[in-house]
N, C-alpha and C positions, 0 to 999 in steps of 0.2 A: 397415353390413355388419359381420358378426362378424369380429373380428381383434384384433391386439395393442392397438390404440388405442381399442377400443370402450368400455371402461369410462370413460375420460377424456372421450370424446365424449358418452356418455350423461349423465354428470354435467353437462356443459356445456349440453346440450339441456334438461335438467330445470331448471337455473338460469335458462335463458332463458324458461321458462314452458310447456314442452311438457306436455300432459296425458297423452299416451301415446307410447311410443317403440317404433318398429318396428325390429327387428333382422333383417337379411337373413342367411339361411343359404345360402351361395353354391351355385349349380348351373352346370354347364358350358354349358348351352344355355337361358338364361332367355328364353323366347319373348315374355314380356310386357314385357321391359325394353329400354330404349334404351341408347345408348352409355355414358352416365355410370354407370348401375348395372352394366352389363356389365363395364366396366373395374374397378369396385370388386369385383365377383365374381371376376374373373380374378386380381386382386391377392391376394384372400383365399385362393383356391385355391392360388396359388403359394406362399403363406405356410403352407400345410399345414392350412387350416381345413376339415377334413372334419366329418362330423356330430358325432362325439364331442367334437371340439375346440369346435364351435359350442355344444354343450350346456354345456360347461365355461365358455365365455365368457358365456353367458346366466346361469348360476349366479352368476358373479362380479359381473355387472352387477346382478342381483337383490339381492345382498348389500349393494350400495352405493348403489342408487338406489331411491327410494320410488315412482317413477312406474310404472304398469302397463307391462309389456313384451309385445310381440306379435311373435313370429318370423314372417317371411314367406319362403316357399320354394316348391318345385315338387314335383309328385306323384311324380316319379321318385325323389327323395330318400327319400320315405316308403316307396315300393315296395321300395327296396333295403334300407332299415333295418328295415322291418317296421311295418305300419300301427299296430297296437295298441301295440307296443313304443315307437314314436315318440310316440304320444299320451300314454302314461304318462310317459315320460322327459322330454318337454318341459314337462309340467305340474310334475313334481317339480323341474325346474331353475328354475322360477319364471315360466313363461309365463302371462299372464293370459288369452290366447286364441291364435289361430293364423290365418294367412292362407296358403292354398295357391292360388297364382295361376291355375294351369291345371286345377284340379279342378272339373268340372261340379257344379252344385248337387245333382243327383240321384245322384252317385257317392259312395260311402262316407258315407251320411247319418248314420251313428253317430259320425263324427269331428266333434267340436265345433269350429267355426271361424267366422270372419267371412266372409260371402259377398260376392262381387263381382257387380255388374250393370253393363251398358254401354248406350250409346244404342241399340244394335242388339238388346237383349234384349226379348223380347215381354212383354206384361203378365203372361202366365201365368208366365214365368220370374222376373220381378221379384217377383211375389206369392209364389212358392215359395221364392225366396231369402230374402225377408223373414221367412217363417215359420220357416226353419231357421237363420237367422243367429244368431251369438253376440253379442248386445248391440247391435250397430249394423250398418247396411248400407253397404258400400263402393260408392260411385257412381264408376265409371270415366267420366271426362268426355269421353273421345275414343275413336274407333274406331281404336286404334293402340297404340303402346308408350309406356312411361314416358319422361319427358324434359322439359327446360325448353322453354317456348314463349313467344312474344311477346305473346299475348293469351289471355284466358280462353275456353275452348271455348263456342261458341254452343249446343252440344248439352246443356249442363248444365241450363239452366232448364227445357226440356221434360222432361228425365229426372227432375228433382226433382218437377215437377208431376205426372207419371205416378205416381211412387213415393208421393207424399203421398196420392193417391187409393186406394192399395192397402194401405198400412201406416202404423202409428203409430210404428214403431221409428225411432230417430235415424238420420239420413242424413249420412254423411261423404263429401265429394267429394275425389277425388285424380286423379293422372295429369295432368301439365302445369301445375300451379299452381306458379309460379316466383318471384313477387314479392309483397311485402306488399300492393300494390294489387290484384293478382289474388286474394290470400287474402281481402282485405276484401270484394271483390265476390262471391266464392264463399260467404263466410260469411253474406252477406245472403240467400242462397238455401237453403243446406244448414245442418245443425246443427254441422258441424265440417269441417275440412279435413285432408288428408294431403299432406305435402310430402316427396318423396324425393330426386329428382335434384338440385334446387337446394340442398337441405340437404347432400347429399354434396359438391357443389362448394364450399360454404362450409367444410365439414369439411376439405377438402384444404388450406385455409389455416390450419388449427389449431383447437383447441377454443374459443379466445376469439372467433374469427370465427363459428363455429357458434352460440355463445351469443348474439352480437349479432344474427345473422340470425333466430334463433328468437324473440328478444325483439321484433324488428320485426314478425314475423308476428303475435305475440300482441297487440301494440299495434293492429295493423290490424283485429283481430277484436273489439277492445273496444267 
């Protein structure tokens, strides 16, 4: 989550072996997120992290970390800031791409972004998302919010199988992947993984803890 500690944490994640770093732009009603990400967003908002401050944070991270950066946020933030203005400013600040969690695939098709699909998505929606996605397709492994979970979702394997029949773009699995063991299992199905809540929990213990956690995930994917 964008905030005063983001640069230090991003450096730690990169040292741990992260290929891409997602930076949350906080929103007051993050419908796709569970309690861990919600708390992080609330802390960021309380610290004054509005859109301009988040863009400044992104710029600072981009200046110090070589890993591609992908902001994640919600459509209301872009609506308030201005769709074209945000698209321009976020790229100029160093974003490699963008995730807008609650923006349907057929809304604002001119906005270059990573598309999300879920187990409830029809083949038609998965195919459309794959056609329009920016680089890779984000597979939501559960029909629910982000958060740590005790086991890998059984919905992931069927979703990967359906997506493989519809597209050749890389598939990254996220939502609920919490441990190196789950990361390894998901990595056997998908082309990559996205870990949010568990990484935020590690980050609460400091940058060294986050670096160790990311390194464990990386090892599990080897």
